[in-house]
C-alpha positions in Angstrom: -54.4 23.0 25.0 -56.3 26.2 24.9 -60.1 25.9 25.9 -61.8 27.1 22.6 -65.4 26.3 23.8 -67.2 30.3 24.2 -68.3 30.7 27.8 -71.6 31.5 26.4 -72.1 27.6 25.9 -70.1 26.4 29.1 -72.9 28.7 30.7 -75.8 26.6 28.7 -74.2 23.6 29.5 -73.9 24.2 33.6 -77.3 25.1 33.6 -78.5 21.9 31.6 -76.1 19.7 33.8 -77.9 21.5 37.1 -81.3 21.3 35.5 -81.1 17.4 35.3 -79.1 16.6 38.3 -81.9 18.8 40.3 -84.8 16.7 38.6 -83.2 13.5 39.5 -82.3 14.8 42.9 -86.2 15.6 43.3 -86.9 12.4 42.1 -84.9 10.5 44.6 -86.5 12.6 47.6 -90.0 12.2 46.3 -89.6 8.6 46.0 -88.0 8.2 49.4 -91.0 10.0 50.7 -93.5 7.9 48.9 -91.7 4.4 50.0 -92.0 5.7 53.4 -95.2 7.6 53.5 -98.1 5.3 55.4 -100.6 4.2 52.8 -102.2 1.1 51.1 -99.8 -1.7 50.9 -97.1 -1.6 48.5 -98.8 1.6 46.8 -95.7 4.1 47.9 -93.3 1.9 46.2 -95.2 1.7 43.1 -95.7 5.5 43.1 -92.0 5.7 43.5 -91.0 4.5 40.5 -93.3 6.5 38.3 -92.2 9.5 40.3 -88.9 9.1 39.9 -89.2 9.3 36.3 -91.3 12.0 36.1 -89.0 14.2 37.8 -86.1 13.0 36.0 -88.3 14.2 32.8 -89.1 17.5 34.7 -85.4 18.3 35.1 -84.3 17.5 31.2 -87.3 19.9 30.2 -86.3 22.4 32.6 -82.9 22.3 31.1 -84.1 22.7 27.9 -86.3 25.7 28.5 -83.9 27.8 30.5 -81.1 27.4 28.0 -80.3 30.4 26.2 -80.6 30.1 22.6 -77.2 30.0 20.7 -76.5 33.5 19.1 -73.9 33.6 16.3 -74.1 34.3 13.0 -76.8 33.7 10.5 -76.9 30.5 9.1 -78.9 29.2 5.9 -80.8 26.1 6.5 -82.2 23.7 4.1 -86.0 24.0 2.9 -86.7 20.3 4.0 -88.8 20.0 7.2 -87.6 18.4 10.4 -88.9 15.6 11.5 -88.7 14.4 15.1 -87.6 10.8 13.9 -84.1 12.1 12.4 -83.0 13.5 15.7 -84.4 10.7 18.1 -81.7 7.7 18.9 -83.3 5.0 16.4 -81.9 2.1 18.3 -83.2 3.1 21.7 -86.5 4.6 20.7 -87.4 1.3 19.0 -86.2 -0.9 22.1 -88.4 1.9 24.3 -91.3 1.2 21.9 -91.1 -2.3 22.3 -91.3 -2.2 26.0 -93.6 0.3 26.0 -95.8 -2.0 24.0 -95.3 -4.7 26.4 -95.9 -2.6 29.6 -99.5 -1.6 28.7 -100.3 -5.5 27.4 -98.9 -6.4 30.7 -100.7 -4.1 32.8 -104.2 -4.7 30.9 -103.6 -8.4 31.0 -103.2 -7.9 34.6 -106.1 -5.8 35.3 -108.6 -8.5 33.2 -107.3 -11.3 35.2 -106.4 -9.6 38.7 -109.0 -10.2 41.7 -109.7 -8.3 44.8 -107.3 -9.0 47.9 -109.0 -10.1 51.4 -109.2 -6.5 51.9 -111.5 -5.9 48.5 -108.6 -4.0 46.7 -109.2 -4.4 42.9 -106.6 -6.2 41.2 -104.3 -6.8 44.0 -104.6 -10.5 44.0 -104.4 -13.4 41.5 -107.0 -16.0 42.0 -107.4 -19.2 40.8 -109.5 -22.4 41.4 -108.5 -26.0 40.4 -109.9 -29.2 41.9 -112.0 -27.7 44.4 -109.3 -25.8 46.0 -108.9 -21.9 45.6 -105.6 -20.2 45.5 -104.2 -16.7 45.9 -100.9 -15.0 45.2 -100.1 -11.5 45.4 -99.0 -8.8 45.0 -100.0 -9.2 41.7 -99.7 -6.0 39.2 -104.0 -5.2 38.2 -105.8 -2.3 38.4 -104.6 -1.4 41.9 -101.1 -0.9 40.6 -101.8 -0.5 37.3 -103.5 2.9 37.2 -100.8 5.3 38.9 -98.7 3.6 36.1 -100.8 4.2 33.3 -101.5 8.0 34.7 -97.2 8.6 34.6 -97.2 7.1 31.4 -99.7 9.5 29.7 -98.4 12.4 31.5 -94.6 11.7 30.5 -95.5 10.7 26.8 -97.2 14.0 26.1 -94.5 15.8 28.0 -92.0 14.0 25.9 -93.8 14.5 22.9 -94.2 18.4 23.8 -90.2 18.6 24.4 -89.4 16.7 21.1 -91.2 18.6 18.9 -89.8 21.8 20.4 -86.2 20.5 20.1 -87.1 20.2 16.6 -88.2 23.5 15.8 -85.6 25.4 18.0 -82.7 27.1 16.6 -79.3 25.4 16.8 -77.3 22.8 15.0 -77.8 19.3 14.3 -75.8 17.9 17.0 -77.0 19.8 19.9 -80.8 18.5 18.7 -79.5 15.4 18.6 -77.9 15.4 22.1 -81.2 16.9 23.5 -83.5 14.6 21.7 -81.7 11.6 23.2 -81.8 13.0 26.7 -85.6 13.6 26.5 -86.1 10.0 24.9 -84.0 8.5 27.9 -85.8 10.3 30.4 -89.1 9.0 29.1 -87.5 5.8 29.0 -87.0 5.7 32.8 -91.0 6.2 32.8 -91.4 2.7 30.3 -88.4 0.3 31.2 -88.6 0.7 35.3 -92.4 0.1 35.7 -91.8 -2.6 33.4 -89.0 -4.1 35.3 -91.4 -3.9 38.5 -94.4 -5.4 37.2 -92.5 -8.3 35.4 -90.9 -9.1 38.2 -94.2 -8.9 40.6 -96.3 -10.7 38.0 -93.4 -13.4 37.7 -93.7 -14.0 41.6 -97.4 -14.1 41.9 -97.5 -16.7 38.9 -94.9 -19.1 40.5 -96.5 -18.8 43.6 -99.7 -20.8 42.5 -100.1 -24.4 41.5 -103.4 -24.0 39.8 -101.6 -22.3 36.6 -99.9 -25.5 36.0 -97.4 -25.7 32.9 -98.8 -22.3 31.2 -98.2 -19.9 34.3 -94.8 -21.8 34.7 -93.8 -20.7 31.5 -95.2 -17.5 31.6 -93.6 -16.8 34.6 -90.1 -17.7 33.0 -90.8 -15.6 29.9 -91.3 -12.5 32.3 -88.1 -12.7 34.3 -85.8 -12.2 31.0 -88.2 -9.0 30.3 -87.6 -8.1 33.7 -83.8 -8.1 33.4 -83.8 -6.8 30.0 -86.1 -3.5 31.2 -84.1 -3.0 34.3 -80.7 -3.2 32.0 -82.7 -0.6 29.8 -83.6 1.6 32.6 -79.8 1.7 34.1 -79.0 2.9 30.6 -81.6 5.7 30.6 -80.5 7.1 33.6 -76.6 7.1 32.8 -77.6 8.9 29.3 -79.4 11.5 31.0 -76.6 11.8 34.1 -73.8 11.4 31.7 -74.7 11.9 27.8 -71.3 12.5 26.6 -70.0 9.2 28.1 -73.1 7.4 27.2 -72.5 8.4 23.4 -69.2 7.1 23.7 
């Protein structure tokens, strides 16, 4: 069968693919550096998660900007304005919005009830007192760990909004806009689902390490574990979508 794809389209696809893989490779290297870098306890591991997500999003954004705009015959367009919600994947977007709300709520709650650890690091431990006995468990995802997550989420959300607006307004066919919007949404999803999985896992571990929290703490821990599993599966799917968008669509 003859290849009917124009050379210009193949070149744009290669450039976009290289940019995405380059962002993921840079994120992997940055994550390894952060994990091995000397610093506060656990801060490197926590910073590596949003760092990888930001690099993945940067690769998708780079692919969006370096690909040449399609040229061809002049086409007519409808008068109805294009809207971002018409191009993002509805089910994945709804799931990510729910997970983003859970992540923010969990981090805010963990910051509010967190306690300093034995070295005075704010929000790194969960301390409770019952029957005259004080217990402390950690690492707890309080302010010490929540701060870099909030910063990366704010940066990534702004970049995602800018990219989706640019994709919606750029020339091209509808299918191309939807594919690029899906890639941007999946890249942003890495910034949401991966930190949520880590936060839920560490919070559940700290709650299970205390006896003073009673039944409420045990129930909360068992609720957080499914949240961790679902968000981890979402992160894997988002990564798969960035790496192989055609296979993800199938």
